[in-house]
Gaussian input, Z-matrix of N, CA and C with variables (Angstrom, degrees):
# hf/3-21g

backbone

0 1
 N
 C     1     B1
 C     2     B2     1     A1
 N     3     B3     2     A2     1     D1
 C     4     B4     3     A3     2     D2
 C     5     B5     4     A4     3     D3
 N     6     B6     5     A5     4     D4
 C     7     B7     6     A6     5     D5
 C     8     B8     7     A7     6     D6
 N     9     B9     8     A8     7     D7
 C    10    B10     9     A9     8     D8
 C    11    B11    10    A10     9     D9
 N    12    B12    11    A11    10    D10
 C    13    B13    12    A12    11    D11
 C    14    B14    13    A13    12    D12
 N    15    B15    14    A14    13    D13
 C    16    B16    15    A15    14    D14
 C    17    B17    16    A16    15    D15
 N    18    B18    17    A17    16    D16
 C    19    B19    18    A18    17    D17
 C    20    B20    19    A19    18    D18
 N    21    B21    20    A20    19    D19
 C    22    B22    21    A21    20    D20
 C    23    B23    22    A22    21    D21
 N    24    B24    23    A23    22    D22
 C    25    B25    24    A24    23    D23
 C    26    B26    25    A25    24    D24
 N    27    B27    26    A26    25    D25
 C    28    B28    27    A27    26    D26
 C    29    B29    28    A28    27    D27
 N    30    B30    29    A29    28    D28
 C    31    B31    30    A30    29    D29
 C    32    B32    31    A31    30    D30
 N    33    B33    32    A32    31    D31
 C    34    B34    33    A33    32    D32
 C    35    B35    34    A34    33    D33
 N    36    B36    35    A35    34    D34
 C    37    B37    36    A36    35    D35
 C    38    B38    37    A37    36    D36
 N    39    B39    38    A38    37    D37
 C    40    B40    39    A39    38    D38
 C    41    B41    40    A40    39    D39
 N    42    B42    41    A41    40    D40
 C    43    B43    42    A42    41    D41
 C    44    B44    43    A43    42    D42
 N    45    B45    44    A44    43    D43
 C    46    B46    45    A45    44    D44
 C    47    B47    46    A46    45    D45
 N    48    B48    47    A47    46    D46
 C    49    B49    48    A48    47    D47
 C    50    B50    49    A49    48    D48
 N    51    B51    50    A50    49    D49
 C    52    B52    51    A51    50    D50
 C    53    B53    52    A52    51    D51
 N    54    B54    53    A53    52    D52
 C    55    B55    54    A54    53    D53
 C    56    B56    55    A55    54    D54
 N    57    B57    56    A56    55    D55
 C    58    B58    57    A57    56    D56
 C    59    B59    58    A58    57    D57
 N    60    B60    59    A59    58    D58
 C    61    B61    60    A60    59    D59
 C    62    B62    61    A61    60    D60
 N    63    B63    62    A62    61    D61
 C    64    B64    63    A63    62    D62
 C    65    B65    64    A64    63    D63
 N    66    B66    65    A65    64    D64
 C    67    B67    66    A66    65    D65
 C    68    B68    67    A67    66    D66
 N    69    B69    68    A68    67    D67
 C    70    B70    69    A69    68    D68
 C    71    B71    70    A70    69    D69
 N    72    B72    71    A71    70    D70
 C    73    B73    72    A72    71    D71
 C    74    B74    73    A73    72    D72
 N    75    B75    74    A74    73    D73
 C    76    B76    75    A75    74    D74
 C    77    B77    76    A76    75    D75
 N    78    B78    77    A77    76    D76
 C    79    B79    78    A78    77    D77
 C    80    B80    79    A79    78    D78
 N    81    B81    80    A80    79    D79
 C    82    B82    81    A81    80    D80
 C    83    B83    82    A82    81    D81
 N    84    B84    83    A83    82    D82
 C    85    B85    84    A84    83    D83
 C    86    B86    85    A85    84    D84
 N    87    B87    86    A86    85    D85
 C    88    B88    87    A87    86    D86
 C    89    B89    88    A88    87    D87
 N    90    B90    89    A89    88    D88
 C    91    B91    90    A90    89    D89
 C    92    B92    91    A91    90    D90
 N    93    B93    92    A92    91    D91
 C    94    B94    93    A93    92    D92
 C    95    B95    94    A94    93    D93
 N    96    B96    95    A95    94    D94
 C    97    B97    96    A96    95    D95
 C    98    B98    97    A97    96    D96
 N    99    B99    98    A98    97    D97
 C   100   B100    99    A99    98    D98
 C   101   B101   100   A100    99    D99
 N   102   B102   101   A101   100   D100
 C   103   B103   102   A102   101   D101
 C   104   B104   103   A103   102   D102
 N   105   B105   104   A104   103   D103
 C   106   B106   105   A105   104   D104
 C   107   B107   106   A106   105   D105
 N   108   B108   107   A107   106   D106
 C   109   B109   108   A108   107   D107
 C   110   B110   109   A109   108   D108
 N   111   B111   110   A110   109   D109
 C   112   B112   111   A111   110   D110
 C   113   B113   112   A112   111   D111
 N   114   B114   113   A113   112   D112
 C   115   B115   114   A114   113   D113
 C   116   B116   115   A115   114   D114
 N   117   B117   116   A116   115   D115
 C   118   B118   117   A117   116   D116
 C   119   B119   118   A118   117   D117
 N   120   B120   119   A119   118   D118
 C   121   B121   120   A120   119   D119
 C   122   B122   121   A121   120   D120
 N   123   B123   122   A122   121   D121
 C   124   B124   123   A123   122   D122
 C   125   B125   124   A124   123   D123
 N   126   B126   125   A125   124   D124
 C   127   B127   126   A126   125   D125
 C   128   B128   127   A127   126   D126
 N   129   B129   128   A128   127   D127
 C   130   B130   129   A129   128   D128
 C   131   B131   130   A130   129   D129
 N   132   B132   131   A131   130   D130
 C   133   B133   132   A132   131   D131
 C   134   B134   133   A133   132   D132
 N   135   B135   134   A134   133   D133
 C   136   B136   135   A135   134   D134
 C   137   B137   136   A136   135   D135
 N   138   B138   137   A137   136   D136
 C   139   B139   138   A138   137   D137
 C   140   B140   139   A139   138   D138
 N   141   B141   140   A140   139   D139
 C   142   B142   141   A141   140   D140
 C   143   B143   142   A142   141   D141
 N   144   B144   143   A143   142   D142
 C   145   B145   144   A144   143   D143
 C   146   B146   145   A145   144   D144
 N   147   B147   146   A146   145   D145
 C   148   B148   147   A147   146   D146
 C   149   B149   148   A148   147   D147
 N   150   B150   149   A149   148   D148
 C   151   B151   150   A150   149   D149
 C   152   B152   151   A151   150   D150
 N   153   B153   152   A152   151   D151
 C   154   B154   153   A153   152   D152
 C   155   B155   154   A154   153   D153
 N   156   B156   155   A155   154   D154
 C   157   B157   156   A156   155   D155
 C   158   B158   157   A157   156   D156
 N   159   B159   158   A158   157   D157
 C   160   B160   159   A159   158   D158
 C   161   B161   160   A160   159   D159
 N   162   B162   161   A161   160   D160
 C   163   B163   162   A162   161   D161
 C   164   B164   163   A163   162   D162
 N   165   B165   164   A164   163   D163
 C   166   B166   165   A165   164   D164
 C   167   B167   166   A166   165   D165
 N   168   B168   167   A167   166   D166
 C   169   B169   168   A168   167   D167
 C   170   B170   169   A169   168   D168
 N   171   B171   170   A170   169   D169
 C   172   B172   171   A171   170   D170
 C   173   B173   172   A172   171   D171
 N   174   B174   173   A173   172   D172
 C   175   B175   174   A174   173   D173
 C   176   B176   175   A175   174   D174
 N   177   B177   176   A176   175   D175
 C   178   B178   177   A177   176   D176
 C   179   B179   178   A178   177   D177
 N   180   B180   179   A179   178   D178
 C   181   B181   180   A180   179   D179
 C   182   B182   181   A181   180   D180
 N   183   B183   182   A182   181   D181
 C   184   B184   183   A183   182   D182
 C   185   B185   184   A184   183   D183
 N   186   B186   185   A185   184   D184
 C   187   B187   186   A186   185   D185
 C   188   B188   187   A187   186   D186
 N   189   B189   188   A188   187   D187
 C   190   B190   189   A189   188   D188
 C   191   B191   190   A190   189   D189
 N   192   B192   191   A191   190   D190
 C   193   B193   192   A192   191   D191
 C   194   B194   193   A193   192   D192
 N   195   B195   194   A194   193   D193
 C   196   B196   195   A195   194   D194
 C   197   B197   196   A196   195   D195
 N   198   B198   197   A197   196   D196
 C   199   B199   198   A198   197   D197
 C   200   B200   199   A199   198   D198
 N   201   B201   200   A200   199   D199
 C   202   B202   201   A201   200   D200
 C   203   B203   202   A202   201   D201
 N   204   B204   203   A203   202   D202
 C   205   B205   204   A204   203   D203
 C   206   B206   205   A205   204   D204
 N   207   B207   206   A206   205   D205
 C   208   B208   207   A207   206   D206
 C   209   B209   208   A208   207   D207
 N   210   B210   209   A209   208   D208
 C   211   B211   210   A210   209   D209
 C   212   B212   211   A211   210   D210
 N   213   B213   212   A212   211   D211
 C   214   B214   213   A213   212   D212
 C   215   B215   214   A214   213   D213
 N   216   B216   215   A215   214   D214
 C   217   B217   216   A216   215   D215
 C   218   B218   217   A217   216   D216
 N   219   B219   218   A218   217   D217
 C   220   B220   219   A219   218   D218
 C   221   B221   220   A220   219   D219
 N   222   B222   221   A221   220   D220
 C   223   B223   222   A222   221   D221
 C   224   B224   223   A223   222   D222
 N   225   B225   224   A224   223   D223
 C   226   B226   225   A225   224   D224
 C   227   B227   226   A226   225   D225
 N   228   B228   227   A227   226   D226
 C   229   B229   228   A228   227   D227
 C   230   B230   229   A229   228   D228
 N   231   B231   230   A230   229   D229
 C   232   B232   231   A231   230   D230
 C   233   B233   232   A232   231   D231
 N   234   B234   233   A233   232   D232
 C   235   B235   234   A234   233   D233
 C   236   B236   235   A235   234   D234
 N   237   B237   236   A236   235   D235
 C   238   B238   237   A237   236   D236
 C   239   B239   238   A238   237   D237
 N   240   B240   239   A239   238   D238
 C   241   B241   240   A240   239   D239
 C   242   B242   241   A241   240   D240
 N   243   B243   242   A242   241   D241
 C   244   B244   243   A243   242   D242
 C   245   B245   244   A244   243   D243
 N   246   B246   245   A245   244   D244
 C   247   B247   246   A246   245   D245
 C   248   B248   247   A247   246   D246
 N   249   B249   248   A248   247   D247
 C   250   B250   249   A249   248   D248
 C   251   B251   250   A250   249   D249
 N   252   B252   251   A251   250   D250
 C   253   B253   252   A252   251   D251
 C   254   B254   253   A253   252   D252
 N   255   B255   254   A254   253   D253
 C   256   B256   255   A255   254   D254
 C   257   B257   256   A256   255   D255
 N   258   B258   257   A257   256   D256
 C   259   B259   258   A258   257   D257
 C   260   B260   259   A259   258   D258
 N   261   B261   260   A260   259   D259
 C   262   B262   261   A261   260   D260
 C   263   B263   262   A262   261   D261
 N   264   B264   263   A263   262   D262
 C   265   B265   264   A264   263   D263
 C   266   B266   265   A265   264   D264
 N   267   B267   266   A266   265   D265
 C   268   B268   267   A267   266   D266
 C   269   B269   268   A268   267   D267
 N   270   B270   269   A269   268   D268
 C   271   B271   270   A270   269   D269
 C   272   B272   271   A271   270   D270
 N   273   B273   272   A272   271   D271
 C   274   B274   273   A273   272   D272
 C   275   B275   274   A274   273   D273
 N   276   B276   275   A275   274   D274
 C   277   B277   276   A276   275   D275
 C   278   B278   277   A277   276   D276
 N   279   B279   278   A278   277   D277
 C   280   B280   279   A279   278   D278
 C   281   B281   280   A280   279   D279
 N   282   B282   281   A281   280   D280
 C   283   B283   282   A282   281   D281
 C   284   B284   283   A283   282   D282
 N   285   B285   284   A284   283   D283
 C   286   B286   285   A285   284   D284
 C   287   B287   286   A286   285   D285
 N   288   B288   287   A287   286   D286
 C   289   B289   288   A288   287   D287
 C   290   B290   289   A289   288   D288
 N   291   B291   290   A290   289   D289
 C   292   B292   291   A291   290   D290
 C   293   B293   292   A292   291   D291
 N   294   B294   293   A293   292   D292
 C   295   B295   294   A294   293   D293
 C   296   B296   295   A295   294   D294
 N   297   B297   296   A296   295   D295
 C   298   B298   297   A297   296   D296
 C   299   B299   298   A298   297   D297
 N   300   B300   299   A299   298   D298
 C   301   B301   300   A300   299   D299
 C   302   B302   301   A301   300   D300
 N   303   B303   302   A302   301   D301
 C   304   B304   303   A303   302   D302
 C   305   B305   304   A304   303   D303
 N   306   B306   305   A305   304   D304
 C   307   B307   306   A306   305   D305
 C   308   B308   307   A307   306   D306
 N   309   B309   308   A308   307   D307
 C   310   B310   309   A309   308   D308
 C   311   B311   310   A310   309   D309

   B1=1.4132
   B2=1.5348
   B3=1.2952
   B4=1.4353
   B5=1.5664
   B6=1.2937
   B7=1.4705
   B8=1.5328
   B9=1.3119
   B10=1.4237
   B11=1.5393
   B12=1.3545
   B13=1.4378
   B14=1.5257
   B15=1.3493
   B16=1.4457
   B17=1.5720
   B18=1.2706
   B19=1.5202
   B20=1.4699
   B21=1.3119
   B22=1.4220
   B23=1.5484
   B24=1.3010
   B25=1.4662
   B26=1.5015
   B27=1.3122
   B28=1.4689
   B29=1.5551
   B30=1.3414
   B31=1.4335
   B32=1.4868
   B33=1.3517
   B34=1.4482
   B35=1.5004
   B36=1.2604
   B37=1.4531
   B38=1.5072
   B39=1.2823
   B40=1.5105
   B41=1.5300
   B42=1.3560
   B43=1.4723
   B44=1.5381
   B45=1.3034
   B46=1.4762
   B47=1.4959
   B48=1.3060
   B49=1.4694
   B50=1.4678
   B51=1.3199
   B52=1.4519
   B53=1.5373
   B54=1.2827
   B55=1.5270
   B56=1.5172
   B57=1.2983
   B58=1.5147
   B59=1.4393
   B60=1.3286
   B61=1.5000
   B62=1.5522
   B63=1.2766
   B64=1.4458
   B65=1.5636
   B66=1.2709
   B67=1.4342
   B68=1.4913
   B69=1.3875
   B70=1.4380
   B71=1.5656
   B72=1.2548
   B73=1.4040
   B74=1.5225
   B75=1.2976
   B76=1.4382
   B77=1.5248
   B78=1.2970
   B79=1.4112
   B80=1.5536
   B81=1.3062
   B82=1.4929
   B83=1.5272
   B84=1.3556
   B85=1.5140
   B86=1.4965
   B87=1.3596
   B88=1.4433
   B89=1.5381
   B90=1.3470
   B91=1.4886
   B92=1.5579
   B93=1.3280
   B94=1.4314
   B95=1.5666
   B96=1.3272
   B97=1.4084
   B98=1.5429
   B99=1.3210
   B100=1.4507
   B101=1.5443
   B102=1.3362
   B103=1.4462
   B104=1.5774
   B105=1.3275
   B106=1.4775
   B107=1.5104
   B108=1.3833
   B109=1.4352
   B110=1.5282
   B111=1.3421
   B112=1.4381
   B113=1.5081
   B114=1.3413
   B115=1.4284
   B116=1.4852
   B117=1.3325
   B118=1.4343
   B119=1.5240
   B120=1.2906
   B121=1.4590
   B122=1.5284
   B123=1.3265
   B124=1.4453
   B125=1.5626
   B126=1.3148
   B127=1.4166
   B128=1.5451
   B129=1.3525
   B130=1.4439
   B131=1.5330
   B132=1.3702
   B133=1.4505
   B134=1.5213
   B135=1.3554
   B136=1.4018
   B137=1.4981
   B138=1.3251
   B139=1.4969
   B140=1.4899
   B141=1.3334
   B142=1.4771
   B143=1.5154
   B144=1.2990
   B145=1.4845
   B146=1.5183
   B147=1.3162
   B148=1.4203
   B149=1.5249
   B150=1.3617
   B151=1.4473
   B152=1.5050
   B153=1.3632
   B154=1.4336
   B155=1.5442
   B156=1.3486
   B157=1.4504
   B158=1.5507
   B159=1.2863
   B160=1.5349
   B161=1.5208
   B162=1.3203
   B163=1.5144
   B164=1.5094
   B165=1.3648
   B166=1.4642
   B167=1.5148
   B168=1.3066
   B169=1.4338
   B170=1.4973
   B171=1.3584
   B172=1.4073
   B173=1.5047
   B174=1.3725
   B175=1.4468
   B176=1.5014
   B177=1.3354
   B178=1.4602
   B179=1.5515
   B180=1.3357
   B181=1.4513
   B182=1.5185
   B183=1.2931
   B184=1.4998
   B185=1.5867
   B186=1.3630
   B187=1.4806
   B188=1.5046
   B189=1.3059
   B190=1.4728
   B191=1.4923
   B192=1.3339
   B193=1.4336
   B194=1.5178
   B195=1.3660
   B196=1.4577
   B197=1.5420
   B198=1.2939
   B199=1.5178
   B200=1.5020
   B201=1.3037
   B202=1.4837
   B203=1.5126
   B204=1.3063
   B205=1.4824
   B206=1.5140
   B207=1.3131
   B208=1.4808
   B209=1.5190
   B210=1.3567
   B211=1.4369
   B212=1.5223
   B213=1.3259
   B214=1.4722
   B215=1.5066
   B216=1.3040
   B217=1.4814
   B218=1.4738
   B219=1.3675
   B220=1.4767
   B221=1.5135
   B222=1.3198
   B223=1.5088
   B224=1.5212
   B225=1.3177
   B226=1.4491
   B227=1.5273
   B228=1.3056
   B229=1.4726
   B230=1.5215
   B231=1.3307
   B232=1.4920
   B233=1.5147
   B234=1.3348
   B235=1.4441
   B236=1.5835
   B237=1.2760
   B238=1.4887
   B239=1.5223
   B240=1.3264
   B241=1.4828
   B242=1.5938
   B243=1.2829
   B244=1.5014
   B245=1.4997
   B246=1.3430
   B247=1.4459
   B248=1.4933
   B249=1.3147
   B250=1.5172
   B251=1.5416
   B252=1.2989
   B253=1.4571
   B254=1.5232
   B255=1.3085
   B256=1.4492
   B257=1.5438
   B258=1.3155
   B259=1.4567
   B260=1.5432
   B261=1.2848
   B262=1.4642
   B263=1.5504
   B264=1.3423
   B265=1.4560
   B266=1.5227
   B267=1.3294
   B268=1.5243
   B269=1.5484
   B270=1.2764
   B271=1.4657
   B272=1.4868
   B273=1.3400
   B274=1.4386
   B275=1.5069
   B276=1.3121
   B277=1.4907
   B278=1.5371
   B279=1.3013
   B280=1.4628
   B281=1.5688
   B282=1.3088
   B283=1.4677
   B284=1.5364
   B285=1.2949
   B286=1.4999
   B287=1.5351
   B288=1.3051
   B289=1.4618
   B290=1.4966
   B291=1.3293
   B292=1.4740
   B293=1.5237
   B294=1.3022
   B295=1.5321
   B296=1.4625
   B297=1.3369
   B298=1.4565
   B299=1.5008
   B300=1.3287
   B301=1.4474
   B302=1.4997
   B303=1.3481
   B304=1.4962
   B305=1.4985
   B306=1.3267
   B307=1.4501
   B308=1.4969
   B309=1.2737
   B310=1.4996
   B311=1.5075
   A1=108.13
   A2=118.15
   A3=120.34
   A4=111.45
   A5=117.05
   A6=119.59
   A7=112.42
   A8=117.73
   A9=119.30
   A10=111.94
   A11=117.40
   A12=117.48
   A13=113.28
   A14=118.21
   A15=120.18
   A16=112.55
   A17=114.31
   A18=117.50
   A19=112.43
   A20=122.80
   A21=123.62
   A22=111.76
   A23=116.04
   A24=118.34
   A25=111.37
   A26=114.85
   A27=121.92
   A28=104.91
   A29=119.43
   A30=124.02
   A31=109.49
   A32=116.91
   A33=120.96
   A34=109.04
   A35=117.15
   A36=125.31
   A37=108.19
   A38=116.30
   A39=120.29
   A40=114.30
   A41=116.41
   A42=117.04
   A43=111.97
   A44=116.83
   A45=118.49
   A46=112.20
   A47=118.30
   A48=124.36
   A49=111.54
   A50=118.31
   A51=118.90
   A52=109.66
   A53=115.91
   A54=120.48
   A55=108.39
   A56=112.60
   A57=118.78
   A58=109.02
   A59=115.06
   A60=120.76
   A61=105.95
   A62=114.07
   A63=118.55
   A64=105.00
   A65=117.27
   A66=121.43
   A67=106.14
   A68=115.24
   A69=119.46
   A70=107.71
   A71=116.73
   A72=123.15
   A73=108.49
   A74=115.78
   A75=123.75
   A76=113.34
   A77=119.75
   A78=123.06
   A79=107.59
   A80=113.69
   A81=116.42
   A82=109.74
   A83=112.63
   A84=117.74
   A85=109.53
   A86=120.11
   A87=120.42
   A88=112.08
   A89=115.54
   A90=120.18
   A91=107.40
   A92=118.10
   A93=122.36
   A94=110.44
   A95=115.12
   A96=122.42
   A97=113.02
   A98=115.66
   A99=122.90
   A100=111.39
   A101=115.53
   A102=120.03
   A103=111.03
   A104=117.88
   A105=119.14
   A106=112.07
   A107=119.01
   A108=123.59
   A109=110.95
   A110=119.38
   A111=121.60
   A112=111.74
   A113=116.54
   A114=117.37
   A115=111.81
   A116=118.00
   A117=121.63
   A118=114.82
   A119=117.00
   A120=120.26
   A121=110.47
   A122=112.09
   A123=120.12
   A124=111.47
   A125=115.72
   A126=120.47
   A127=109.37
   A128=115.54
   A129=123.53
   A130=113.67
   A131=121.23
   A132=121.89
   A133=112.20
   A134=118.59
   A135=121.24
   A136=112.80
   A137=116.14
   A138=123.87
   A139=109.33
   A140=117.32
   A141=118.85
   A142=115.89
   A143=116.36
   A144=120.05
   A145=109.44
   A146=118.00
   A147=121.15
   A148=112.68
   A149=115.31
   A150=120.79
   A151=112.47
   A152=117.34
   A153=121.29
   A154=109.29
   A155=119.30
   A156=121.33
   A157=109.53
   A158=118.41
   A159=119.59
   A160=109.58
   A161=117.89
   A162=118.28
   A163=110.41
   A164=117.47
   A165=120.43
   A166=110.51
   A167=118.73
   A168=120.56
   A169=115.45
   A170=116.75
   A171=121.53
   A172=112.20
   A173=116.02
   A174=121.32
   A175=111.43
   A176=117.69
   A177=119.85
   A178=109.64
   A179=118.12
   A180=119.67
   A181=110.80
   A182=118.32
   A183=119.32
   A184=109.99
   A185=115.80
   A186=117.38
   A187=110.33
   A188=116.84
   A189=121.05
   A190=111.53
   A191=117.23
   A192=120.45
   A193=114.74
   A194=114.43
   A195=118.22
   A196=112.34
   A197=113.12
   A198=116.89
   A199=110.45
   A200=118.78
   A201=120.87
   A202=109.80
   A203=116.80
   A204=121.61
   A205=111.60
   A206=116.82
   A207=120.03
   A208=111.89
   A209=115.98
   A210=119.78
   A211=112.17
   A212=114.14
   A213=116.08
   A214=110.96
   A215=119.98
   A216=122.18
   A217=113.78
   A218=120.99
   A219=121.18
   A220=112.37
   A221=117.70
   A222=120.75
   A223=110.95
   A224=115.58
   A225=116.95
   A226=112.25
   A227=118.37
   A228=122.02
   A229=112.15
   A230=116.75
   A231=122.83
   A232=112.01
   A233=119.69
   A234=121.91
   A235=108.13
   A236=111.25
   A237=120.64
   A238=105.82
   A239=113.40
   A240=115.86
   A241=111.49
   A242=115.50
   A243=116.22
   A244=111.05
   A245=118.30
   A246=118.37
   A247=112.55
   A248=116.03
   A249=119.09
   A250=109.47
   A251=115.74
   A252=118.41
   A253=109.01
   A254=119.27
   A255=122.64
   A256=109.50
   A257=118.59
   A258=122.87
   A259=111.41
   A260=115.21
   A261=120.37
   A262=110.72
   A263=115.66
   A264=119.62
   A265=111.28
   A266=117.27
   A267=119.64
   A268=107.47
   A269=120.20
   A270=120.52
   A271=114.39
   A272=116.62
   A273=119.47
   A274=111.43
   A275=118.41
   A276=122.16
   A277=108.70
   A278=119.86
   A279=121.87
   A280=109.52
   A281=116.83
   A282=117.52
   A283=109.92
   A284=118.09
   A285=120.34
   A286=110.56
   A287=116.18
   A288=118.34
   A289=113.45
   A290=116.73
   A291=119.64
   A292=112.74
   A293=115.36
   A294=117.60
   A295=111.01
   A296=120.73
   A297=123.67
   A298=109.84
   A299=117.03
   A300=120.75
   A301=111.08
   A302=116.40
   A303=121.90
   A304=111.53
   A305=118.43
   A306=118.36
   A307=115.72
   A308=118.17
   A309=120.66
   A310=111.12
   D1=131.63
   D2=-178.27
   D3=-93.19
   D4=170.13
   D5=-177.33
   D6=-72.94
   D7=-15.10
   D8=-178.89
   D9=-69.45
   D10=-23.87
   D11=179.62
   D12=-72.04
   D13=-14.13
   D14=178.86
   D15=-97.77
   D16=6.57
   D17=-173.99
   D18=-66.15
   D19=-15.37
   D20=-176.62
   D21=-91.54
   D22=-7.95
   D23=-173.01
   D24=-106.51
   D25=139.72
   D26=172.01
   D27=-119.52
   D28=108.67
   D29=-176.67
   D30=-109.41
   D31=122.33
   D32=176.21
   D33=-132.14
   D34=155.64
   D35=177.67
   D36=-133.62
   D37=87.14
   D38=-176.79
   D39=-84.62
   D40=-12.52
   D41=-178.37
   D42=-73.24
   D43=-27.99
   D44=177.19
   D45=-91.08
   D46=-30.15
   D47=-178.08
   D48=60.42
   D49=22.04
   D50=-179.01
   D51=-114.31
   D52=-46.78
   D53=-179.23
   D54=-116.70
   D55=120.10
   D56=172.61
   D57=-124.10
   D58=118.45
   D59=-178.10
   D60=-111.25
   D61=119.54
   D62=178.68
   D63=-124.48
   D64=116.72
   D65=175.98
   D66=-91.66
   D67=116.33
   D68=-173.83
   D69=-85.29
   D70=155.16
   D71=179.19
   D72=-87.43
   D73=146.90
   D74=175.02
   D75=62.04
   D76=41.37
   D77=177.74
   D78=-118.87
   D79=135.83
   D80=-177.33
   D81=-79.66
   D82=162.28
   D83=178.96
   D84=-59.68
   D85=-43.64
   D86=-177.06
   D87=-61.42
   D88=-39.66
   D89=-178.89
   D90=-68.27
   D91=-40.91
   D92=-178.88
   D93=-62.08
   D94=-47.06
   D95=179.16
   D96=-62.24
   D97=-42.82
   D98=175.41
   D99=-60.26
   D100=-43.14
   D101=-179.19
   D102=-68.92
   D103=-39.80
   D104=-175.23
   D105=-82.42
   D106=-40.38
   D107=-170.53
   D108=-98.44
   D109=-23.05
   D110=-176.61
   D111=87.28
   D112=-173.56
   D113=-177.86
   D114=-75.14
   D115=161.19
   D116=-178.96
   D117=-78.03
   D118=-23.92
   D119=-177.34
   D120=-119.56
   D121=149.33
   D122=176.78
   D123=-86.47
   D124=163.29
   D125=173.99
   D126=-67.22
   D127=158.61
   D128=-178.08
   D129=-56.31
   D130=-46.59
   D131=179.10
   D132=-62.94
   D133=-38.50
   D134=177.26
   D135=-65.62
   D136=-42.33
   D137=177.98
   D138=-61.17
   D139=-49.89
   D140=176.98
   D141=-60.67
   D142=-36.86
   D143=177.87
   D144=-66.78
   D145=-46.69
   D146=179.11
   D147=-62.79
   D148=-40.59
   D149=178.71
   D150=-62.81
   D151=-37.39
   D152=-178.86
   D153=-74.71
   D154=-37.89
   D155=178.45
   D156=-68.24
   D157=-42.82
   D158=179.04
   D159=-69.32
   D160=-34.56
   D161=179.01
   D162=-69.70
   D163=-37.65
   D164=176.04
   D165=-64.91
   D166=-42.23
   D167=175.92
   D168=-62.92
   D169=-37.51
   D170=177.57
   D171=-65.56
   D172=-48.12
   D173=-177.93
   D174=-64.09
   D175=-44.75
   D176=-177.73
   D177=-69.78
   D178=-35.90
   D179=179.94
   D180=-68.25
   D181=-42.66
   D182=-179.66
   D183=-70.18
   D184=-42.40
   D185=-179.97
   D186=-62.93
   D187=-45.73
   D188=-175.84
   D189=-63.68
   D190=-44.03
   D191=179.58
   D192=-68.65
   D193=-39.15
   D194=176.00
   D195=-63.98
   D196=-40.17
   D197=175.81
   D198=-63.19
   D199=-39.20
   D200=176.94
   D201=-60.02
   D202=-45.76
   D203=178.69
   D204=-61.15
   D205=-45.71
   D206=-178.84
   D207=-62.08
   D208=-43.94
   D209=-177.38
   D210=-65.52
   D211=-39.40
   D212=-178.71
   D213=-71.96
   D214=-38.59
   D215=-179.88
   D216=-75.02
   D217=-26.70
   D218=-177.68
   D219=-84.87
   D220=-29.54
   D221=-176.96
   D222=-95.40
   D223=119.72
   D224=-178.86
   D225=-70.60
   D226=-24.89
   D227=178.50
   D228=-67.77
   D229=-22.22
   D230=-175.79
   D231=-91.97
   D232=3.87
   D233=-175.13
   D234=-91.48
   D235=76.11
   D236=178.37
   D237=-116.67
   D238=167.48
   D239=179.67
   D240=-65.93
   D241=-34.01
   D242=177.84
   D243=-67.61
   D244=-38.74
   D245=-179.18
   D246=-75.34
   D247=-27.23
   D248=172.12
   D249=-65.98
   D250=-35.49
   D251=175.93
   D252=-66.60
   D253=-42.27
   D254=178.58
   D255=-66.03
   D256=-35.90
   D257=173.26
   D258=-60.59
   D259=-46.20
   D260=178.25
   D261=-59.50
   D262=-44.04
   D263=179.74
   D264=-65.76
   D265=-38.72
   D266=-179.91
   D267=-68.25
   D268=-38.54
   D269=177.29
   D270=-65.97
   D271=-41.19
   D272=175.79
   D273=-66.77
   D274=-36.86
   D275=179.35
   D276=-65.39
   D277=-41.67
   D278=178.41
   D279=-64.56
   D280=-40.77
   D281=-179.80
   D282=-68.94
   D283=-35.23
   D284=176.53
   D285=-66.05
   D286=-43.55
   D287=177.28
   D288=-61.73
   D289=-40.70
   D290=177.69
   D291=-67.16
   D292=-43.55
   D293=179.99
   D294=-67.43
   D295=-37.60
   D296=-179.50
   D297=-68.00
   D298=-33.97
   D299=-177.22
   D300=-72.63
   D301=-37.36
   D302=179.82
   D303=-79.92
   D304=-17.76
   D305=176.49
   D306=93.78
   D307=13.34
   D308=-179.88
   D309=-93.77

């Protein structure tokens, strides 16, 4: 069903005063999506801020989990079943961080 079939209806809900849906007449699907969802791309400062936050999260996540793996593997006193479980979690966390960063 396309959006053109709703062009004859004006639906409002004033009793709640929270959601008001008005389907406008003679509006294209692209204009309706642009109005409801906004633009597809963020502005450059927002993009740079998000890139720096995600980059910091990636670096700290990888470094922290690699350090956890190194500490558990180098110290013989830490080779317990609980720490092997933590080692397994750290390795899986690093793999998830790497695959999420690469987009797979």
